[in-house]
C-alpha positions in Angstrom: -4.8 38.5 23.7 -4.3 34.8 23.0 -1.4 34.0 20.6 -1.2 30.6 19.0 2.1 29.5 17.4 4.2 26.4 17.1 5.0 23.7 14.5 2.5 22.1 12.2 2.6 20.0 9.0 1.2 21.4 5.7 1.5 20.7 2.0 0.6 17.0 1.7 1.8 15.9 -1.8 3.0 12.8 -3.7 0.7 10.4 -1.9 1.4 6.7 -2.5 -0.7 4.2 -0.5 -1.1 5.7 3.1 2.1 7.7 2.8 2.6 11.2 1.6 5.2 14.0 1.8 4.5 16.8 4.2 6.5 19.8 5.4 6.6 21.1 9.0 6.3 24.8 9.2 6.6 27.3 12.0 3.1 28.8 12.2 1.3 31.7 13.8 -2.4 31.3 14.3 -2.1 28.2 12.1 -0.8 30.3 9.2 2.5 28.7 7.8 5.3 31.2 8.0 8.6 29.3 7.4 9.4 25.7 6.5 11.5 23.6 8.9 11.8 20.2 7.3 10.0 17.8 4.9 9.0 14.3 5.8 7.4 11.1 4.5 4.3 10.6 6.8 2.4 7.4 7.1 -1.2 8.3 7.9 -2.2 5.3 10.0 0.9 4.9 12.3 1.9 8.6 12.0 5.5 7.3 11.4 7.7 10.0 10.0 10.9 9.7 7.9 12.8 13.0 7.4 13.8 13.8 3.9 17.4 14.8 3.0 16.2 18.2 1.9 13.0 20.2 1.4 10.4 18.9 -0.9 9.7 22.2 -2.7 6.4 21.2 -4.1 5.2 20.5 -0.5 6.7 23.8 0.7 4.9 25.8 -2.1 1.6 24.0 -1.7 1.9 24.3 2.1 1.8 28.0 1.6 -0.8 28.1 -1.2 -3.3 25.8 0.4 -3.6 28.0 3.4 -3.0 31.6 2.2 -5.0 31.3 -1.0 -8.3 30.4 0.8 -7.7 33.2 3.3 -7.2 35.8 0.6 -10.2 34.5 -1.3 -12.3 34.7 1.9 -11.3 38.3 2.5 -12.0 39.2 -1.1 -15.4 37.6 -1.0 -16.2 39.3 2.3 -15.3 42.7 0.8 -17.4 41.9 -2.3 -20.5 41.0 -0.3 -20.0 43.9 2.1 -20.2 46.2 -0.9 -16.6 47.4 -0.5 -15.2 45.3 -3.4 -15.1 45.8 -7.1 -15.1 43.3 -9.9 -11.4 43.1 -9.6 -11.7 42.0 -6.0 -14.2 39.3 -7.1 -11.8 38.2 -9.8 -9.0 37.9 -7.2 -11.2 35.7 -5.1 -12.0 33.5 -8.1 -8.4 33.2 -9.1 -7.4 32.2 -5.6 -10.0 29.5 -5.5 -9.0 28.2 -8.9 -5.3 28.2 -7.9 -6.1 26.4 -4.7 -7.9 23.6 -6.5 -5.2 23.4 -9.1 -2.6 22.4 -6.5 -4.4 19.1 -6.0 -4.9 18.5 -9.7 -1.3 19.3 -10.6 0.0 17.0 -7.8 -2.1 14.1 -9.0 -1.3 14.6 -12.7 2.5 15.2 -12.3 3.2 11.9 -10.4 6.6 10.4 -11.1 5.7 6.9 -12.0 9.1 5.3 -11.6 9.6 6.7 -8.0 6.0 5.8 -7.2 6.7 2.2 -8.3 9.7 2.1 -6.0 7.6 3.4 -3.1 5.0 0.7 -3.8 7.8 -1.9 -3.5 8.8 -0.4 -0.1 5.1 -0.6 0.9 5.0 -4.3 0.0 8.2 -5.3 1.8 8.3 -2.8 4.7 4.8 -1.5 5.1 5.5 2.1 4.3 5.7 3.8 0.9 8.9 5.8 1.0 11.8 6.2 -1.4 15.2 5.4 0.4 16.9 7.8 -2.0 15.0 10.8 -0.6 15.4 9.8 3.1 17.9 11.4 5.5 18.4 8.2 7.5 20.1 5.4 5.6 17.8 2.3 5.3 20.4 -0.1 3.9 20.6 -2.2 7.1 16.9 -2.9 7.1 16.9 -3.8 3.4 20.0 -6.0 3.8 18.4 -7.8 6.8 15.2 -8.5 4.8 17.3 -9.8 1.9 19.3 -12.0 4.3 16.2 -13.6 5.8 15.7 -17.2 5.0 19.3 -17.9 4.1 22.5 -18.7 6.1 24.8 -17.3 3.4 26.3 -13.9 4.0 25.5 -11.1 1.6 28.3 -9.8 -0.6 29.1 -6.1 -0.1 27.6 -5.1 -3.4 25.0 -7.9 -3.8 22.3 -5.6 -5.0 24.4 -4.4 -8.0 24.7 -7.9 -9.4 21.1 -8.8 -8.4 19.8 -5.9 -10.5 21.5 -7.4 -13.6 20.5 -11.0 -12.8 17.6 -11.9 -15.1 17.0 -15.1 -13.2 16.7 -13.5 -9.8 13.3 -13.8 -8.0 11.0 -10.8 -8.1 11.5 -10.3 -4.4 15.3 -10.3 -4.8 15.1 -7.9 -7.7 12.8 -5.5 -5.8 15.0 -5.5 -2.7 18.1 -5.0 -4.8 16.5 -1.9 -6.4 15.5 -0.5 -3.1 19.0 -1.2 -1.6 20.5 0.6 -4.6 18.4 3.6 -3.8 20.4 3.9 -0.5 23.5 4.7 -2.5 22.5 8.3 -2.9 25.8 9.5 -4.3 26.0 6.9 -7.1 24.2 8.7 -9.8 24.9 6.2 -12.6 23.4 3.5 -10.4 20.4 5.6 -9.7 19.8 6.1 -13.4 20.1 2.4 -13.9 17.5 1.7 -11.2 15.0 4.2 -12.7 15.5 2.8 -16.2 14.9 -0.7 -15.0 11.7 0.3 -13.1 10.5 2.2 -16.2 11.0 -0.9 -18.4 9.2 -3.1 -15.9 6.2 -0.8 -15.7 
């Protein structure tokens, strides 16, 4: 008997532009069994950026979007075969409704401030990711982009002053916000960034 197992991505959520969050699962016969890691995945280039933890919405929806249709199919088969009751039919209907609701909920519960930051990354770096959620530190790439076009060296905390500078250009402001997101342990700074993005929205 042929056995199919391996790794596969499921649970696409929080899509911004061409980039979404997906979770890689260990699977058996393409049925997700256990999560391994969550990633930002860019659909065109297939570039992946590992997150610094599981995205639990992606994990949950990864399970639900595969197992719910399977359970619904089994229940419907039992109903049409004459082996099912009204309860079995109700189970099938509930599974289908829950499956559809995963997509509706994901669309309705979008975090607007984080989405705006990801859109900034899309404009400047071509991929809609949030540096705060990434395992790899992206500060070198952001510093290099900010350094381009000038011979002056950047100060160590240039982004902290740029965020507060009302006369800074839009590009400088956006790169400063993105660079600040790399300081994942500085929670007061993260709160300041999200508040500024919310005010600008």
